[in-house]
Backbone as a ProteinNet text record, in pm:
[ID]
protein_1_A
[PRIMARY]
XXXXXXXXXXXXXXXXXXXXXXXXXXXXXXXXXXXXXXXXXXXXXXXXXXXXXXXXXXXXXXXXXXXXXXXXXXXXXXXXXXXXXXXXXXXXXXXXXXXXXXXXXXXXXX
[TERTIARY]
561.4	611.4	764.2	830.4	976.4	1032.4	1159.8	1226.1	1215.7	1232.4	1223.8	1083.3	980.6	842.9	816.7	871.7	856.5	920.9	1038.8	1108.4	1028.1	979	898.4	772.1	705.5	585.3	617	725.3	766.6	794.8	864.7	898	772.6	677.3	552.5	474.3	462.2	390.9	462.6	593.5	670.9	655.2	659.9	642.6	504.5	402	265.6	252.8	308.5	302.1	375.4	490.7	568.6	493.1	437.2	361.8	237.8	169.7	51	85.3	195.4	237.3	271.3	346.4	382.5	257	164.2	39.2	-41.5	-46.6	-122	-61.4	72.2	136.3	107.7	111.1	82.8	-61.5	-155.9	-297.3	-324.4	-257	-274.9	-227.2	-112.9	-61.4	-157.4	-222.5	-320.8	-441.5	-486.5	-599.7	-564.3	-446.2	-402.5	-386.9	-328.7	-309.9	-445.1	-542	-675.5	-737.8	-719.7	-773.4	-703.6	-572.4	-497.2	-547.5	-559.1	-608.4	-749.8	-835.7	-974.5	-980.1	-905.3	-909.6	-847.9	-732.8	-666.2	-749.5	-801.8	-882.1	-1012.5	-1063.9	-1185.8	-1162.9	-1036.3	-1004.5	-979.2	-991.8	-967.2	-821.4	-742.5	-599.5	-567.3	-440.5	-394.1	-268.2	-267.3	-150.6	-40.5	80.7	195	296.3	297.6	393.4	345.4	365.2	333.4	456.1	510.7	627.4	592.6	631.8	618.3	730.8	696.8	794.5	827.8	956.3	1003	1068.5	1067.9	1126.8	1030.8	1085.9	1004.2	1004.7	1033.2	1038.4	899.8	806.7	669.1	611.7	502.7	448.9	354.7	336.6	242.5	306.5	223.3	272.3	327.2	277.4	324.3	290.6	345.2	320.9	354.2	281	308.9	310.2	323.6	324.3	187.5	85.7	-48.1	-68.9	35.7	25	131.1	98.3	195.4	180.3	293.3	289.6	335.5	263.2	293.9	314.4	407.6	426.8	372.9	276.3	208.3	241.3	284.9	305.9	189.5	126.9	13.7	13.5	-58.9	-67.6	-212.2	-228.1	-358.9	-336	-405.8	-396.9	-253	-174.8	-37.2	64.1	20.7	112.4	129.3	247.2	276.9	267	202.3	181.8	223.2	238.7	272	161	121.6	28.4	89.1	45.1	91.1	-30.4	-18	-128.7	-75.4	-134	-101.2	-216	-190.8	-293.6	-293.9	-409.2	-425.9	-414.7	-329.3	-308.5	-412.6	-534	-643.6	-713.3	-695.1	-748.2	-900.2	-971.4	-1117.8	-1173.3	-1105.1	-1155	-1041.4	-990.3	-877.3	-918.1	-1047.9	-1096.4	-1135.6	-1123.8	-1163.6	-1075	-1130.7	-1053.9	-978.6	-844.8	-768.7	-776.4	-769.4	-767.5	-629.9	-526.7	-392.2	-330.2	-228.1	-165.5	-235.7	-221.6	-272.5	-376.3	-476.3	-580.6	-531.3	-609.4	-584.5	-584.5	-492.5	-487.1	-424.9	-471	-418	-352.9	-248.1	-184.3	-150.7	-203	-179.2	-88.4	19.5	110	68.2	-11	-55	-32.1
83.9	-1.1	9.5	-105.6	-106.5	-75.5	-49	-18.5	-137.2	-258	-378.3	-391.4	-364.2	-370.7	-263.9	-145	-37.5	-75.6	-134.7	-176.2	-283.7	-381.6	-488.2	-428.8	-338.9	-274.4	-199	-121.6	-46.9	-141.1	-250.7	-345.4	-412.4	-444.2	-505.3	-406.1	-281.6	-178.9	-153.7	-139.6	-117.4	-234.2	-356.8	-475.5	-479.6	-444.1	-441.6	-339	-221.7	-116.8	-161.8	-223.2	-268.5	-377.4	-474.5	-581.9	-525	-431.7	-369.6	-293.9	-220.5	-143.5	-235.7	-340.2	-435.8	-502.2	-538.6	-601.5	-507.5	-379.7	-283	-268.3	-261.9	-251.6	-374.8	-492.2	-616.2	-617.2	-580.6	-578.3	-473.2	-358.8	-254	-303.9	-371.8	-428.2	-528.7	-608.2	-705.1	-634.3	-527.6	-451.7	-390.5	-331.6	-271.3	-378	-492.1	-599	-649.5	-663.2	-706.1	-603.2	-475	-368.8	-369	-387	-392.5	-506.8	-624.8	-740.2	-717.7	-658.3	-632.7	-540.7	-431.3	-332.8	-389.5	-452.8	-506.8	-619.6	-708.9	-819	-770.3	-656.6	-600.1	-555.4	-533.8	-495.9	-618.6	-738.4	-860.7	-902	-844.8	-874	-956.6	-999.4	-1077.3	-1012.7	-989.3	-931.3	-1036.1	-996.2	-1087.6	-1046.7	-917.6	-872.2	-742	-731.1	-608	-572	-452.8	-404.6	-276	-267.5	-142.9	-50.6	75.1	172.4	271.6	287.2	383.9	499.9	616.6	733.4	793.7	865	938.4	875.3	749	681.2	632.9	726.6	695.8	814.3	794.5	901.7	1000.6	989.9	1076.9	1209.2	1311	1443.2	1442.5	1356.2	1356.4	1228.8	1222.6	1109.2	1154.8	1104.9	1140.2	1012.6	1029.9	913.1	845.1	911.5	850.6	766.9	750.5	674.6	565.5	463.1	363.3	354.4	355.7	349.8	211.5	156.8	24.6	33	-46.4	-65.8	-205	-211.1	-336.2	-377.1	-499.5	-556.9	-652.7	-639	-726.2	-764.4	-871.6	-921	-921.1	-881.4	-886.1	-915.4	-1014.8	-1053	-1079.5	-1142	-1178.3	-1065.9	-945.6	-831.7	-796.3	-744	-704.4	-552.4	-508.1	-365.2	-331	-201.6	-148.8	-54.7	-66.6	27.6	72.1	186.3	241.1	268.3	239.5	262	333.4	449.2	520.7	492.9	402.7	363.6	452.7	464.6	543.2	450.1	484.7	402.8	438.2	392.7	416.7	282.8	224.1	90.6	82.3	188.9	182.5	197.7	275.7	296.2	342.8	252.9	287.7	378.9	406.4	494.5	632.8	654.6	780.8	895.5	1014.7	1134.9	1180.3	1181.4	1216.1	1365.2	1396	1536.4	1597.2	1513	1558.5	1451	1486.8	1390.6	1387.1	1275.2	1261.9	1150.1	1165.8	1063.4	941.6	838.3	718.1	757	695.8	728.6	612.8	597.1	497.6	568.2	503.6	551.9	428.8	423.3	308.7	349.8	273.9	295.7	200.6	250.4	164.5	234.8
4211.7	4105.1	4104	4106.8	4108.7	3969.1	3964.9	3837.7	3742.2	3793.8	3710.7	3651	3729.5	3680.4	3574.2	3594.7	3497	3364.1	3370.8	3248.2	3176.1	3249.4	3188.5	3126.1	3196.2	3144	3014	3014.6	2895.5	2779	2803.7	2696.7	2639.6	2726.1	2679.2	2592.3	2636.4	2559.1	2426.8	2430.1	2308.7	2211.2	2261	2177.1	2113.8	2191.5	2138.8	2026	2046.4	1943.6	1817.4	1832.5	1716.9	1639.6	1708.4	1642.2	1574.3	1638	1578.9	1451.5	1452.6	1335	1219.1	1246.6	1141.1	1084.7	1171	1125.9	1037.5	1073	993	853.9	843.2	712.2	627.6	689.6	618.3	567.2	653	613.2	505.8	515	415.2	279.6	276.9	152.7	91.8	176.3	126.7	65.6	128.7	74	-61	-70	-196	-304.2	-269.7	-368.3	-419.9	-331.8	-375	-469	-440.1	-526	-662.6	-661.7	-787	-874.1	-816	-891.9	-943.1	-861.4	-900.9	-1023.4	-1019.2	-1128.3	-1256.6	-1245.8	-1364.4	-1426	-1344.5	-1397.1	-1459.3	-1414.8	-1474	-1618.4	-1655	-1793.8	-1881.2	-1824.5	-1899.1	-1899.4	-1810.4	-1804.2	-1680	-1670.7	-1556.3	-1500	-1370	-1302.6	-1297.1	-1337.4	-1330.6	-1224.6	-1185.8	-1084.8	-1021.9	-891.1	-816.8	-734.7	-759	-684.7	-611.8	-486	-411.2	-454.5	-482.9	-532.8	-421.7	-396.3	-297.3	-370.9	-312.3	-378.2	-479.2	-575.5	-673.1	-811.4	-823.1	-952.1	-993.5	-1007.9	-1047.1	-1124.3	-1198.1	-1283.6	-1212.7	-1083.1	-1012.8	-972.2	-955.9	-915.1	-773.6	-689.3	-552.2	-479.4	-358.5	-270.6	-130.1	-32.3	106.8	190	319.8	408.9	412.4	359.3	355.7	230.2	147.7	22.9	13.4	-64.9	-109.1	-260.2	-332.4	-478.8	-523.7	-621.9	-676.4	-827.1	-876.5	-1020.2	-1050.6	-1140.5	-1171.7	-1314.5	-1331.1	-1463.3	-1487.2	-1604.8	-1633.8	-1780.9	-1810.9	-1948.4	-1995.4	-2123.4	-2187.5	-2335.6	-2386.1	-2528	-2571.6	-2484.9	-2518.7	-2507.6	-2474.3	-2460.5	-2312	-2279.2	-2141.3	-2128.4	-2021.9	-1996.7	-1853.8	-1830.9	-1698.5	-1654.2	-1527.6	-1465.6	-1333.2	-1287.4	-1159.7	-1073.7	-945.2	-852.4	-728.9	-699.8	-575.9	-479.4	-385.6	-290.4	-168.1	-109.7	12	132.3	226.9	346.7	453.1	430.4	523.2	545	661.6	687.3	672.1	705	699.8	558.2	471.2	335.4	244.6	159.7	73.4	-41.8	-56.8	-163.3	-111.2	17.9	80.3	31.9	28	-8	117.2	114	235	267.6	397	438.3	413.9	408.9	372.9	285	212.2	122.6	-12	-81.9	-218	-226.3	-312.6	-324.1	-402.7	-394.9	-474.3	-622.5	-700.4	-843.6	-920.4	-1045.2	-1137.9	-1255.9	-1312.3	-1434.4	-1518	-1641	-1728.4	-1843.3	-1863.1	-1975.9	-2088.1	-2181	-2292.9	-2423.3
[MASK]
++++++++++++++++++++++++++++++++++++++++++++++++++++++++++++++++++++++++++++++++++++++++++++++++++++++++++++++

C-alpha cells in the first residue's frame, strides 16, 4: 500500500468515526427529549423549553461523561415551572443502571 493510499484510508476511517460520533449524540438527544416530553406530559403539563446544561449549574450531586443534564421549562395550569433531568447516555437503554457514573434522575422545582 502506497503512502497516498494509506492517507486516503486513514481519512476515510477518521471521517466515518467522526460522522458516527455526531450521529450518536444527535440520536441520544432525541431519545432524551422524547423521555422528557413523556414524563412532563404525564403530569398534565406542556414542555416549553429544553436546554442542555454544561458544567455544574444543576441540582444533582454529580455528573459524568455518561450523563447529559437538561433544564426543562414547562407550563401547567397557567404557571411556569422548572424541572431538571440527568439522562443516561446509553443508546440501548436510557433507564439502565450504569456500572460507572450516575443514574438517570429527575428534580422538580415546585
